[in-house]
C-alpha positions as semicolon CSV with decimal commas, in nm:
position;residue;x (nm);y (nm);z (nm)
1;X;-18,264;5,568;-13,831
2;X;-18,313;5,258;-13,611
3;X;-18,032;5,159;-13,383
4;X;-17,860;4,833;-13,463
5;X;-17,935;4,547;-13,228
6;X;-17,670;4,503;-12,963
7;X;-17,483;4,178;-12,975
8;X;-17,645;3,941;-12,730
9;X;-17,410;3,828;-12,456
10;X;-17,386;3,454;-12,416
11;X;-17,239;3,495;-12,069
12;X;-17,572;3,427;-11,898
13;X;-17,626;3,112;-12,106
14;X;-17,267;3,004;-12,041
15;X;-17,328;3,049;-11,668
16;X;-17,653;2,852;-11,697
17;X;-17,476;2,570;-11,884
18;X;-17,208;2,553;-11,614
19;X;-17,475;2,557;-11,346
20;X;-17,663;2,271;-11,515
21;X;-17,339;2,070;-11,525
22;X;-17,275;2,150;-11,160
23;X;-17,625;2,050;-11,044
24;X;-17,619;1,730;-11,250
25;X;-17,276;1,630;-11,116
26;X;-17,378;1,714;-10,758
27;X;-17,652;1,456;-10,791
28;X;-17,423;1,207;-10,970
29;X;-17,672;1,191;-11,259
30;X;-17,560;1,065;-11,597
31;X;-17,655;1,248;-11,916
32;X;-17,898;0,964;-11,991
33;X;-18,054;0,981;-11,644
34;X;-18,091;1,358;-11,667
35;X;-18,246;1,331;-12,015
36;X;-18,500;1,078;-11,884
37;X;-18,591;1,306;-11,593
38;X;-18,631;1,599;-11,834
39;X;-18,854;1,389;-12,062
40;X;-19,061;1,276;-11,762
41;X;-19,098;1,645;-11,669
42;X;-19,254;1,713;-12,012
43;X;-18,950;1,829;-12,207
44;X;-18,812;1,555;-12,432
45;X;-18,437;1,593;-12,478
46;X;-18,154;1,362;-12,577
47;X;-17,856;1,292;-12,354
48;X;-17,629;1,417;-12,632
49;X;-17,813;1,753;-12,626
50;X;-17,737;1,793;-12,254
51;X;-17,373;1,708;-12,325
52;X;-17,367;1,977;-12,597
53;X;-17,526;2,230;-12,357
54;X;-17,250;2,165;-12,105
55;X;-16,948;2,102;-12,327
56;X;-17,029;2,178;-12,688
57;X;-16,811;2,414;-12,894
58;X;-17,004;2,629;-12,949
59;X;-17,243;2,533;-12,668
60;X;-17,596;2,435;-12,760
61;X;-17,854;2,702;-12,678
62;X;-18,112;2,636;-12,405
63;X;-18,479;2,691;-12,482
64;X;-18,725;2,837;-12,234
65;X;-18,903;2,500;-12,211
66;X;-18,570;2,335;-12,128
67;X;-18,492;2,598;-11,864
68;X;-18,828;2,533;-11,697
69;X;-18,775;2,156;-11,710
70;X;-18,422;2,183;-11,570
71;X;-18,559;2,386;-11,279
72;X;-18,820;2,114;-11,218
73;X;-18,584;1,818;-11,227
74;X;-18,325;1,995;-11,009
75;X;-18,606;2,119;-10,779
76;X;-18,476;2,476;-10,795
77;X;-18,645;2,805;-10,872
78;X;-18,555;2,938;-11,216
79;X;-18,400;3,245;-11,051
80;X;-18,177;3,020;-10,841
81;X;-18,077;2,811;-11,144
82;X;-17,966;3,129;-11,321
83;X;-17,722;3,214;-11,040
84;X;-17,362;3,136;-11,150
85;X;-17,185;2,844;-10,982
86;X;-16,925;3,069;-10,814
87;X;-17,193;3,279;-10,648
88;X;-17,384;2,965;-10,544
89;X;-17,068;2,818;-10,387
90;X;-16,977;3,152;-10,227
91;X;-17,327;3,180;-10,079
92;X;-17,306;2,823;-9,949
93;X;-16,965;2,896;-9,797
94;X;-17,102;3,208;-9,629
95;X;-17,396;3,012;-9,486
96;X;-17,163;2,737;-9,361
97;X;-16,935;2,998;-9,204
98;X;-17,235;3,154;-9,029
99;X;-17,338;2,811;-8,897
100;X;-16,981;2,753;-8,777
101;X;-16,963;3,088;-8,595
102;X;-17,305;3,027;-8,436
103;X;-17,191;2,683;-8,318
104;X;-16,866;2,834;-8,183
105;X;-17,068;3,095;-7,994
106;X;-17,280;2,816;-7,843
107;X;-16,962;2,635;-7,739
108;X;-16,826;2,953;-7,573
109;X;-17,155;3,009;-7,389
110;X;-17,163;2,644;-7,279
111;X;-16,798;2,663;-7,169
112;X;-16,874;2,976;-6,966
113;X;-17,176;2,805;-6,805
114;X;-16,961;2,499;-6,729
115;X;-16,695;2,721;-6,571
116;X;-16,954;2,897;-6,356
117;X;-17,112;2,565;-6,255
118;X;-16,769;2,421;-6,171
119;X;-16,687;2,726;-5,962
120;X;-17,019;2,700;-5,774
121;X;-16,965;2,327;-5,717
122;X;-16,610;2,392;-5,593
123;X;-16,733;2,660;-5,351
124;X;-17,004;2,426;-5,221
125;X;-16,757;2,139;-5,196
126;X;-16,510;2,349;-4,995
127;X;-16,776;2,498;-4,767
128;X;-16,943;2,164;-4,700
129;X;-16,678;1,890;-4,676
130;X;-16,945;1,647;-4,559
131;X;-17,075;1,651;-4,921
132;X;-16,750;1,495;-5,047
133;X;-16,881;1,137;-5,056
134;X;-17,196;1,237;-5,246
135;X;-16,993;1,438;-5,496
136;X;-16,746;1,149;-5,537
137;X;-17,028;0,901;-5,603
138;X;-17,194;1,135;-5,853
139;X;-16,858;1,198;-6,021
140;X;-16,788;0,824;-6,044
141;X;-17,131;0,760;-6,198
142;X;-17,061;1,035;-6,450
143;X;-16,721;0,881;-6,536
144;X;-16,882;0,537;-6,581
145;X;-17,148;0,686;-6,810
146;X;-16,885;0,876;-7,008
147;X;-16,676;0,562;-7,054
148;X;-16,979;0,352;-7,146
149;X;-17,154;0,602;-7,369
150;X;-16,883;0,806;-7,533
151;X;-16,574;0,588;-7,550
152;X;-16,516;0,337;-7,828
153;X;-16,531;-0,035;-7,736
154;X;-16,149;-0,049;-7,748
155;X;-16,123;0,232;-7,493
156;X;-16,394;0,074;-7,278
157;X;-16,189;-0,248;-7,262
158;X;-15,885;-0,052;-7,143
159;X;-16,081;0,141;-6,879
160;X;-16,089;-0,107;-6,594
161;X;-16,215;-0,038;-6,243
162;X;-15,884;0,114;-6,132
163;X;-15,866;0,346;-6,432
164;X;-16,221;0,470;-6,375
165;X;-16,147;0,528;-6,006
166;X;-15,823;0,709;-6,097
167;X;-16,015;0,933;-6,338
168;X;-16,272;1,007;-6,067
169;X;-15,997;1,096;-5,818
170;X;-15,828;1,319;-6,075
171;X;-16,153;1,505;-6,146
172;X;-16,214;1,552;-5,773
173;X;-15,859;1,682;-5,731
174;X;-15,924;1,927;-6,013
175;X;-16,245;2,034;-5,843
176;X;-16,068;2,091;-5,513
177;X;-15,778;2,270;-5,679
178;X;-15,484;2,377;-5,466
179;X;-15,170;2,172;-5,395
180;X;-15,331;1,834;-5,464
181;X;-15,433;1,938;-5,815
182;X;-15,098;2,107;-5,878
183;X;-14,923;1,786;-5,777
184;X;-15,145;1,577;-6,008
185;X;-15,073;1,813;-6,298
186;X;-14,700;1,799;-6,225
187;X;-14,711;1,416;-6,228
188;X;-14,900;1,415;-6,557
189;X;-14,652;1,657;-6,713
190;X;-14,360;1,444;-6,590
191;X;-14,517;1,139;-6,758
192;X;-14,555;1,329;-7,086
193;X;-14,194;1,454;-7,065
194;X;-14,070;1,099;-6,995
195;X;-14,259;0,960;-7,295
196;X;-14,122;1,231;-7,524
197;X;-13,766;1,174;-7,398
198;X;-13,789;0,793;-7,434
């Protein structure tokens, strides 16, 4: 006796319909625009049919020709188009998280290199005080470039000659460390405390 056919699950087609809606909305395509793209890809379809695929009750079934055309117009492999939206978004989130962690690792490596370079510069600066003027000039040029290249025009207007020289002196004090830097930090903290109190 032949077995009865199992009821066909519509879950995969429901997932596909939701994925089609997602991909269309991601591109900000109208139903009419999507229908035209499908027709241009060799699969004539009405905008109302796409609406019924996405929102019909019951949803309109999707033919194989339509599946192929959707994959063409969305520029996705059929296998990718069959992946449910939640998995697609989860995969994208995982990839973005991996990019974020890789970027953070690069920042940590760069920060460690900067710390080592600062330490080497400090040691050289302390051992060879005669280099102070050269370091100060290089530091001032760096400050000027930072103000000119990184700061907004509003900040550039505020950063006059005295401010740039003050920033250079502060950076040199930081490089030297010791009592001079501690005093500069104490002054800065006092200014912050005064602003918060006032």
